PDB file of N, CA, C and O in Angstrom, chain B, residues numbered from 101:
ATOM      1  N   MET B 101       2.146  11.159  41.511  1.00  0.00           N
ATOM      2  CA  MET B 101       1.159  11.905  40.804  1.00  0.00           C
ATOM      3  C   MET B 101       1.660  11.897  39.609  1.00  0.00           C
ATOM      4  O   MET B 101       2.881  11.833  39.463  1.00  0.00           O
ATOM      5  N   PRO B 102       0.853  11.957  38.600  1.00  0.00           N
ATOM      6  CA  PRO B 102       1.148  12.147  36.885  1.00  0.00           C
ATOM      7  C   PRO B 102       1.713  13.365  36.930  1.00  0.00           C
ATOM      8  O   PRO B 102       1.291  14.307  37.601  1.00  0.00           O
ATOM      9  N   ARG B 103       2.955  13.371  36.014  1.00  0.00           N
ATOM     10  CA  ARG B 103       3.414  15.161  35.693  1.00  0.00           C
ATOM     11  C   ARG B 103       2.340  15.466  34.282  1.00  0.00           C
ATOM     12  O   ARG B 103       2.062  14.556  33.500  1.00  0.00           O
ATOM     13  N   LYS B 104       1.849  16.779  34.132  1.00  0.00           N
ATOM     14  CA  LYS B 104       1.374  17.134  33.012  1.00  0.00           C
ATOM     15  C   LYS B 104       2.312  17.402  31.640  1.00  0.00           C
ATOM     16  O   LYS B 104       3.287  18.136  31.479  1.00  0.00           O
ATOM     17  N   PRO B 105       1.748  16.681  30.905  1.00  0.00           N
ATOM     18  CA  PRO B 105       2.660  16.791  29.607  1.00  0.00           C
ATOM     19  C   PRO B 105       3.328  18.221  29.016  1.00  0.00           C
ATOM     20  O   PRO B 105       2.696  19.254  29.241  1.00  0.00           O
ATOM     21  N   THR B 106       4.565  18.300  28.282  1.00  0.00           N
ATOM     22  CA  THR B 106       4.817  19.536  28.065  1.00  0.00           C
ATOM     23  C   THR B 106       4.228  19.456  26.683  1.00  0.00           C
ATOM     24  O   THR B 106       4.251  18.489  25.922  1.00  0.00           O
ATOM     25  N   GLU B 107       3.480  21.125  26.415  1.00  0.00           N
ATOM     26  CA  GLU B 107       2.662  21.022  25.491  1.00  0.00           C
ATOM     27  C   GLU B 107       3.679  22.138  24.458  1.00  0.00           C
ATOM     28  O   GLU B 107       4.095  23.174  24.977  1.00  0.00           O
ATOM     29  N   LEU B 108       3.966  21.863  23.206  1.00  0.00           N
ATOM     30  CA  LEU B 108       4.915  22.333  22.250  1.00  0.00           C
ATOM     31  C   LEU B 108       4.538  23.395  21.385  1.00  0.00           C
ATOM     32  O   LEU B 108       3.714  22.711  20.778  1.00  0.00           O
ATOM     33  N   PRO B 109       4.507  23.829  21.165  1.00  0.00           N
ATOM     34  CA  PRO B 109       3.868  24.537  19.531  1.00  0.00           C
ATOM     35  C   PRO B 109       4.440  23.960  18.201  1.00  0.00           C
ATOM     36  O   PRO B 109       5.573  23.589  17.895  1.00  0.00           O
ATOM     37  N   PRO B 110       3.252  24.014  17.509  1.00  0.00           N
ATOM     38  CA  PRO B 110       3.308  23.180  16.518  1.00  0.00           C
ATOM     39  C   PRO B 110       4.189  23.332  15.544  1.00  0.00           C
ATOM     40  O   PRO B 110       4.141  22.552  14.592  1.00  0.00           O
ATOM     41  N   ALA B 111       4.977  24.163  15.578  1.00  0.00           N
ATOM     42  CA  ALA B 111       6.138  24.604  14.720  1.00  0.00           C
ATOM     43  C   ALA B 111       7.737  23.760  15.229  1.00  0.00           C
ATOM     44  O   ALA B 111       8.544  23.143  14.534  1.00  0.00           O
ATOM     45  N   VAL B 112       7.734  24.040  16.623  1.00  0.00           N
ATOM     46  CA  VAL B 112       8.262  23.402  17.521  1.00  0.00           C
ATOM     47  C   VAL B 112       8.254  21.505  17.262  1.00  0.00           C
ATOM     48  O   VAL B 112       9.234  20.760  17.238  1.00  0.00           O
ATOM     49  N   ALA B 113       6.998  21.199  17.121  1.00  0.00           N
ATOM     50  CA  ALA B 113       6.878  19.706  17.429  1.00  0.00           C
ATOM     51  C   ALA B 113       6.921  19.319  16.126  1.00  0.00           C
ATOM     52  O   ALA B 113       7.026  18.093  16.077  1.00  0.00           O
ATOM     53  N   ARG B 114       6.879  19.932  14.806  1.00  0.00           N
ATOM     54  CA  ARG B 114       6.988  19.591  13.569  1.00  0.00           C
ATOM     55  C   ARG B 114       8.434  19.368  13.400  1.00  0.00           C
ATOM     56  O   ARG B 114       8.859  18.352  12.850  1.00  0.00           O
ATOM     57  N   ARG B 115       9.190  20.285  13.857  1.00  0.00           N
ATOM     58  CA  ARG B 115      11.015  20.195  13.526  1.00  0.00           C
ATOM     59  C   ARG B 115      11.383  19.075  14.538  1.00  0.00           C
ATOM     60  O   ARG B 115      12.467  18.499  14.438  1.00  0.00           O
ATOM     61  N   PHE B 116      10.313  18.699  15.703  1.00  0.00           N
ATOM     62  CA  PHE B 116      10.904  17.703  16.176  1.00  0.00           C
ATOM     63  C   PHE B 116      10.871  16.662  15.853  1.00  0.00           C
ATOM     64  O   PHE B 116      11.482  15.814  16.504  1.00  0.00           O
ATOM     65  N   VAL B 117      10.175  16.338  14.770  1.00  0.00           N
ATOM     66  CA  VAL B 117       9.257  15.199  14.057  1.00  0.00           C
ATOM     67  C   VAL B 117      10.541  15.151  12.923  1.00  0.00           C
ATOM     68  O   VAL B 117      11.248  14.171  12.689  1.00  0.00           O
ATOM     69  N   GLY B 118      10.609  16.214  12.425  1.00  0.00           N
ATOM     70  CA  GLY B 118      11.711  16.144  11.241  1.00  0.00           C
ATOM     71  C   GLY B 118      13.070  15.935  11.365  1.00  0.00           C
ATOM     72  O   GLY B 118      13.744  15.648  10.377  1.00  0.00           O
ATOM     73  N   ASP B 119      13.702  16.083  12.821  1.00  0.00           N
ATOM     74  CA  ASP B 119      14.801  15.893  13.254  1.00  0.00           C
ATOM     75  C   ASP B 119      14.821  14.600  13.985  1.00  0.00           C
ATOM     76  O   ASP B 119      15.918  14.092  14.216  1.00  0.00           O
ATOM     77  N   MET B 120      13.442  13.853  14.477  1.00  0.00           N
ATOM     78  CA  MET B 120      13.957  12.450  14.689  1.00  0.00           C
ATOM     79  C   MET B 120      13.882  11.585  13.243  1.00  0.00           C
ATOM     80  O   MET B 120      14.600  10.596  13.096  1.00  0.00           O
ATOM     81  N   ARG B 121      13.044  11.992  12.289  1.00  0.00           N
ATOM     82  CA  ARG B 121      13.335  11.547  11.100  1.00  0.00           C
ATOM     83  C   ARG B 121      15.143  11.439  10.525  1.00  0.00           C
ATOM     84  O   ARG B 121      15.935  10.517  10.334  1.00  0.00           O
ATOM     85  N   ALA B 122      15.165  12.393  10.452  1.00  0.00           N
ATOM     86  CA  ALA B 122      16.443  12.550  10.506  1.00  0.00           C
ATOM     87  C   ALA B 122      18.086  11.656  10.903  1.00  0.00           C
ATOM     88  O   ALA B 122      19.066  11.160  10.347  1.00  0.00           O
ATOM     89  N   PHE B 123      17.429  11.935  12.401  1.00  0.00           N
ATOM     90  CA  PHE B 123      17.795  11.439  13.397  1.00  0.00           C
ATOM     91  C   PHE B 123      18.313   9.963  12.896  1.00  0.00           C
ATOM     92  O   PHE B 123      19.504   9.712  12.713  1.00  0.00           O
ATOM     93  N   HIS B 124      17.097   8.895  12.674  1.00  0.00           N
ATOM     94  CA  HIS B 124      17.163   7.454  12.130  1.00  0.00           C
ATOM     95  C   HIS B 124      17.383   7.405  10.747  1.00  0.00           C
ATOM     96  O   HIS B 124      17.141   6.385  10.103  1.00  0.00           O
ATOM     97  N   ALA B 125      17.844   8.475  10.220  1.00  0.00           N
ATOM     98  CA  ALA B 125      18.405   7.803   9.046  1.00  0.00           C
ATOM     99  C   ALA B 125      19.950   8.358   8.489  1.00  0.00           C
ATOM    100  O   ALA B 125      20.485   8.162   7.398  1.00  0.00           O
ATOM    101  N   GLU B 126      20.466   9.167   9.748  1.00  0.00           N
ATOM    102  CA  GLU B 126      21.671   9.410  10.091  1.00  0.00           C
ATOM    103  C   GLU B 126      22.768   8.085   9.957  1.00  0.00           C
ATOM    104  O   GLU B 126      22.834   7.494  11.035  1.00  0.00           O
ATOM    105  N   PRO B 127      23.378   7.660   9.213  1.00  0.00           N
ATOM    106  CA  PRO B 127      24.331   6.524   9.592  1.00  0.00           C
ATOM    107  C   PRO B 127      25.853   7.153  10.495  1.00  0.00           C
ATOM    108  O   PRO B 127      26.687   6.336  10.886  1.00  0.00           O
ATOM    109  N   ASN B 128      25.987   8.211  10.665  1.00  0.00           N
ATOM    110  CA  ASN B 128      27.029   8.446  11.384  1.00  0.00           C
ATOM    111  C   ASN B 128      26.465   8.584  12.966  1.00  0.00           C
ATOM    112  O   ASN B 128      25.347   9.026  13.229  1.00  0.00           O
ATOM    113  N   PRO B 129      27.106   8.284  13.627  1.00  0.00           N
ATOM    114  CA  PRO B 129      26.896   8.762  15.422  1.00  0.00           C
ATOM    115  C   PRO B 129      26.814   9.898  15.689  1.00  0.00           C
ATOM    116  O   PRO B 129      25.859  10.403  16.281  1.00  0.00           O
ATOM    117  N   ILE B 130      28.120  10.667  15.167  1.00  0.00           N
ATOM    118  CA  ILE B 130      28.144  12.152  15.462  1.00  0.00           C
ATOM    119  C   ILE B 130      27.509  13.225  15.315  1.00  0.00           C
ATOM    120  O   ILE B 130      27.253  14.177  16.052  1.00  0.00           O
ATOM    121  N   LYS B 131      27.234  12.895  14.031  1.00  0.00           N
ATOM    122  CA  LYS B 131      25.469  13.507  13.224  1.00  0.00           C
ATOM    123  C   LYS B 131      24.337  13.602  13.841  1.00  0.00           C
ATOM    124  O   LYS B 131      23.540  14.533  13.732  1.00  0.00           O
ATOM    125  N   ARG B 132      24.206  12.462  14.634  1.00  0.00           N
ATOM    126  CA  ARG B 132      22.771  11.547  15.088  1.00  0.00           C
ATOM    127  C   ARG B 132      23.086  12.224  15.969  1.00  0.00           C
ATOM    128  O   ARG B 132      22.052  12.764  16.361  1.00  0.00           O
ATOM    129  N   ASP B 133      24.318  12.708  16.842  1.00  0.00           N
ATOM    130  CA  ASP B 133      24.338  13.301  18.561  1.00  0.00           C
ATOM    131  C   ASP B 133      24.154  15.171  18.131  1.00  0.00           C
ATOM    132  O   ASP B 133      24.208  16.015  19.025  1.00  0.00           O
ATOM    133  N   GLU B 134      23.995  15.453  17.030  1.00  0.00           N
ATOM    134  CA  GLU B 134      23.977  16.881  16.730  1.00  0.00           C
ATOM    135  C   GLU B 134      22.846  17.132  16.544  1.00  0.00           C
ATOM    136  O   GLU B 134      22.502  18.258  16.905  1.00  0.00           O
ATOM    137  N   ILE B 135      21.692  16.152  15.861  1.00  0.00           N
ATOM    138  CA  ILE B 135      20.792  16.333  15.700  1.00  0.00           C
ATOM    139  C   ILE B 135      20.263  16.093  16.981  1.00  0.00           C
ATOM    140  O   ILE B 135      19.808  17.119  17.488  1.00  0.00           O
ATOM    141  N   ALA B 136      20.168  15.044  17.700  1.00  0.00           N
ATOM    142  CA  ALA B 136      19.613  15.390  19.330  1.00  0.00           C
ATOM    143  C   ALA B 136      19.801  16.355  19.943  1.00  0.00           C
ATOM    144  O   ALA B 136      18.823  16.805  20.540  1.00  0.00           O
ATOM    145  N   VAL B 137      21.133  17.095  20.066  1.00  0.00           N
ATOM    146  CA  VAL B 137      21.548  18.594  20.655  1.00  0.00           C
ATOM    147  C   VAL B 137      20.873  19.263  20.368  1.00  0.00           C
ATOM    148  O   VAL B 137      20.416  19.931  21.295  1.00  0.00           O
ATOM    149  N   ARG B 138      20.346  19.567  18.999  1.00  0.00           N
ATOM    150  CA  ARG B 138      19.755  20.509  18.454  1.00  0.00           C
ATOM    151  C   ARG B 138      18.128  20.443  18.902  1.00  0.00           C
ATOM    152  O   ARG B 138      17.449  21.466  18.814  1.00  0.00           O
ATOM    153  N   GLN B 139      17.735  19.591  19.228  1.00  0.00           N
ATOM    154  CA  GLN B 139      16.228  18.961  19.699  1.00  0.00           C
ATOM    155  C   GLN B 139      16.529  19.401  21.680  1.00  0.00           C
ATOM    156  O   GLN B 139      15.827  20.085  22.424  1.00  0.00           O
ATOM    157  N   LEU B 140      17.753  18.708  21.949  1.00  0.00           N
ATOM    158  CA  LEU B 140      17.459  19.023  23.445  1.00  0.00           C
ATOM    159  C   LEU B 140      17.718  20.673  23.946  1.00  0.00           C
ATOM    160  O   LEU B 140      17.485  21.182  25.042  1.00  0.00           O
ATOM    161  N   ASP B 141      18.254  21.244  22.780  1.00  0.00           N
ATOM    162  CA  ASP B 141      18.169  22.674  23.429  1.00  0.00           C
ATOM    163  C   ASP B 141      16.897  23.449  22.893  1.00  0.00           C
ATOM    164  O   ASP B 141      16.562  24.600  23.173  1.00  0.00           O
ATOM    165  N   ALA B 142      16.280  22.561  22.072  1.00  0.00           N
ATOM    166  CA  ALA B 142      14.306  23.309  21.566  1.00  0.00           C
ATOM    167  C   ALA B 142      13.656  23.134  22.614  1.00  0.00           C
ATOM    168  O   ALA B 142      12.972  24.009  23.144  1.00  0.00           O
ATOM    169  N   LEU B 143      13.862  21.457  23.218  1.00  0.00           N
ATOM    170  CA  LEU B 143      13.162  21.120  24.681  1.00  0.00           C
ATOM    171  C   LEU B 143      13.222  21.463  25.976  1.00  0.00           C
ATOM    172  O   LEU B 143      12.394  21.175  26.840  1.00  0.00           O
ATOM    173  N   ARG B 144      14.292  22.133  26.114  1.00  0.00           N
ATOM    174  CA  ARG B 144      14.711  23.064  27.571  1.00  0.00           C
ATOM    175  C   ARG B 144      14.401  24.535  27.446  1.00  0.00           C
ATOM    176  O   ARG B 144      14.461  25.299  28.410  1.00  0.00           O
ATOM    177  N   GLN B 145      14.008  24.975  26.002  1.00  0.00           N
ATOM    178  CA  GLN B 145      13.052  26.451  25.715  1.00  0.00           C
ATOM    179  C   GLN B 145      11.599  26.165  26.571  1.00  0.00           C
ATOM    180  O   GLN B 145      10.814  26.935  27.126  1.00  0.00           O
ATOM    181  N   HIS B 146      11.622  24.914  26.433  1.00  0.00           N
ATOM    182  CA  HIS B 146       9.421  24.661  26.742  1.00  0.00           C
ATOM    183  C   HIS B 146       9.240  23.495  27.691  1.00  0.00           C
ATOM    184  O   HIS B 146       8.064  23.175  27.867  1.00  0.00           O
ATOM    185  N   HIS B 147      10.344  22.649  28.471  1.00  0.00           N
ATOM    186  CA  HIS B 147      10.002  22.164  29.464  1.00  0.00           C
ATOM    187  C   HIS B 147      10.695  22.863  30.749  1.00  0.00           C
ATOM    188  O   HIS B 147      11.802  23.397  30.680  1.00  0.00           O
ATOM    189  N   THR B 148       9.964  22.803  31.858  1.00  0.00           N
ATOM    190  CA  THR B 148      10.659  23.251  32.905  1.00  0.00           C
ATOM    191  C   THR B 148      11.379  22.314  33.562  1.00  0.00           C
ATOM    192  O   THR B 148      12.207  22.768  34.352  1.00  0.00           O
ATOM    193  N   GLY B 149      11.283  20.799  33.437  1.00  0.00           N
ATOM    194  CA  GLY B 149      12.075  19.913  33.894  1.00  0.00           C
ATOM    195  C   GLY B 149      13.354  19.618  33.499  1.00  0.00           C
ATOM    196  O   GLY B 149      13.899  20.316  32.644  1.00  0.00           O
ATOM    197  N   LYS B 150      13.935  18.640  34.024  1.00  0.00           N
ATOM    198  CA  LYS B 150      15.294  18.224  33.451  1.00  0.00           C
ATOM    199  C   LYS B 150      15.520  17.568  31.712  1.00  0.00           C
ATOM    200  O   LYS B 150      15.846  16.401  31.495  1.00  0.00           O
ATOM    201  N   VAL B 151      15.460  17.810  31.455  1.00  0.00           N
ATOM    202  CA  VAL B 151      15.969  17.074  30.036  1.00  0.00           C
ATOM    203  C   VAL B 151      17.057  16.881  29.836  1.00  0.00           C
ATOM    204  O   VAL B 151      17.755  17.883  29.679  1.00  0.00           O
ATOM    205  N   ARG B 152      17.684  15.590  29.753  1.00  0.00           N
ATOM    206  CA  ARG B 152      19.280  15.354  29.184  1.00  0.00           C
ATOM    207  C   ARG B 152      19.483  14.780  27.501  1.00  0.00           C
ATOM    208  O   ARG B 152      18.539  14.255  26.911  1.00  0.00           O
ATOM    209  N   LEU B 153      20.459  14.916  27.037  1.00  0.00           N
ATOM    210  CA  LEU B 153      20.378  14.167  25.565  1.00  0.00           C
ATOM    211  C   LEU B 153      20.054  12.559  25.584  1.00  0.00           C
ATOM    212  O   LEU B 153      19.573  12.023  24.586  1.00  0.00           O
ATOM    213  N   ALA B 154      20.327  11.871  26.699  1.00  0.00           N
ATOM    214  CA  ALA B 154      19.939  10.549  26.615  1.00  0.00           C
ATOM    215  C   ALA B 154      18.881  10.675  26.468  1.00  0.00           C
ATOM    216  O   ALA B 154      18.481  10.192  25.408  1.00  0.00           O
ATOM    217  N   ASP B 155      17.944  11.266  27.247  1.00  0.00           N
ATOM    218  CA  ASP B 155      16.485  11.423  27.279  1.00  0.00           C
ATOM    219  C   ASP B 155      15.873  11.509  26.045  1.00  0.00           C
ATOM    220  O   ASP B 155      14.930  10.825  25.647  1.00  0.00           O
ATOM    221  N   VAL B 156      16.638  12.652  25.282  1.00  0.00           N
ATOM    222  CA  VAL B 156      15.872  12.855  23.748  1.00  0.00           C
ATOM    223  C   VAL B 156      16.386  11.748  22.857  1.00  0.00           C
ATOM    224  O   VAL B 156      15.551  11.205  22.134  1.00  0.00           O
ATOM    225  N   LYS B 157      17.742  11.303  22.799  1.00  0.00           N
ATOM    226  CA  LYS B 157      17.614   9.729  21.898  1.00  0.00           C
ATOM    227  C   LYS B 157      16.747   9.005  22.265  1.00  0.00           C
ATOM    228  O   LYS B 157      16.206   8.328  21.391  1.00  0.00           O
ATOM    229  N   GLU B 158      16.248   8.854  23.765  1.00  0.00           N
ATOM    230  CA  GLU B 158      15.637   8.018  24.229  1.00  0.00           C
ATOM    231  C   GLU B 158      13.945   7.837  23.195  1.00  0.00           C
ATOM    232  O   GLU B 158      13.442   6.907  22.566  1.00  0.00           O
ATOM    233  N   MET B 159      13.471   9.497  23.532  1.00  0.00           N
ATOM    234  CA  MET B 159      12.187   9.488  22.727  1.00  0.00           C
ATOM    235  C   MET B 159      12.666   9.173  21.001  1.00  0.00           C
ATOM    236  O   MET B 159      12.085   8.428  20.212  1.00  0.00           O
ATOM    237  N   PHE B 160      13.635   9.828  20.807  1.00  0.00           N
ATOM    238  CA  PHE B 160      13.859   9.002  19.040  1.00  0.00           C
ATOM    239  C   PHE B 160      13.911   8.257  18.815  1.00  0.00           C
ATOM    240  O   PHE B 160      13.749   7.986  17.625  1.00  0.00           O
ATOM    241  N   GLU B 161      14.189   7.230  19.784  1.00  0.00           N
ATOM    242  CA  GLU B 161      14.008   5.418  19.429  1.00  0.00           C
ATOM    243  C   GLU B 161      12.522   4.852  19.728  1.00  0.00           C
ATOM    244  O   GLU B 161      11.809   4.033  19.148  1.00  0.00           O
ATOM    245  N   GLN B 162      12.362   5.680  20.931  1.00  0.00           N
ATOM    246  CA  GLN B 162      10.634   4.992  21.085  1.00  0.00           C
ATOM    247  C   GLN B 162       9.366   5.725  19.972  1.00  0.00           C
ATOM    248  O   GLN B 162       8.363   5.143  19.559  1.00  0.00           O
ATOM    249  N   MET B 163       9.654   6.698  19.766  1.00  0.00           N
ATOM    250  CA  MET B 163       9.128   6.735  18.341  1.00  0.00           C
ATOM    251  C   MET B 163       9.181   6.866  17.098  1.00  0.00           C
ATOM    252  O   MET B 163       8.352   7.074  16.212  1.00  0.00           O
ATOM    253  N   GLY B 164      10.661   6.665  17.165  1.00  0.00           N
ATOM    254  CA  GLY B 164      10.845   6.024  15.700  1.00  0.00           C
ATOM    255  C   GLY B 164      10.166   4.613  15.062  1.00  0.00           C
ATOM    256  O   GLY B 164      10.322   4.017  13.996  1.00  0.00           O
ATOM    257  N   ASN B 165       9.387   4.401  16.180  1.00  0.00           N
ATOM    258  CA  ASN B 165       9.019   2.946  15.707  1.00  0.00           C
ATOM    259  C   ASN B 165       7.469   3.525  15.248  1.00  0.00           C
ATOM    260  O   ASN B 165       6.949   2.695  14.503  1.00  0.00           O
ATOM    261  N   HIS B 166       6.617   4.667  15.472  1.00  0.00           N
ATOM    262  CA  HIS B 166       5.754   5.042  15.777  1.00  0.00           C
ATOM    263  C   HIS B 166       4.684   5.850  14.153  1.00  0.00           C
ATOM    264  O   HIS B 166       3.509   5.788  13.790  1.00  0.00           O
ATOM    265  N   THR B 167       6.168   6.646  13.538  1.00  0.00           N
ATOM    266  CA  THR B 167       5.896   7.111  12.916  1.00  0.00           C
ATOM    267  C   THR B 167       5.778   6.957  11.233  1.00  0.00           C
ATOM    268  O   THR B 167       5.304   7.873  10.561  1.00  0.00           O
TER     269      THR B 167
END
């Protein structure tokens, strides 16, 4: 059974895109992790399922080619 997509408020979605761009522009892996953790916290506030840091990084990688 397909899951219903998470609905993010527009401000949260804009911040996600901004952080995704910052993630791809950042050469320092520790700072990239900090950016991903910030989004992990934001997504956990709006998603009822389990979200891990690896999930956020994967979303950034998959979506980074489409912006």
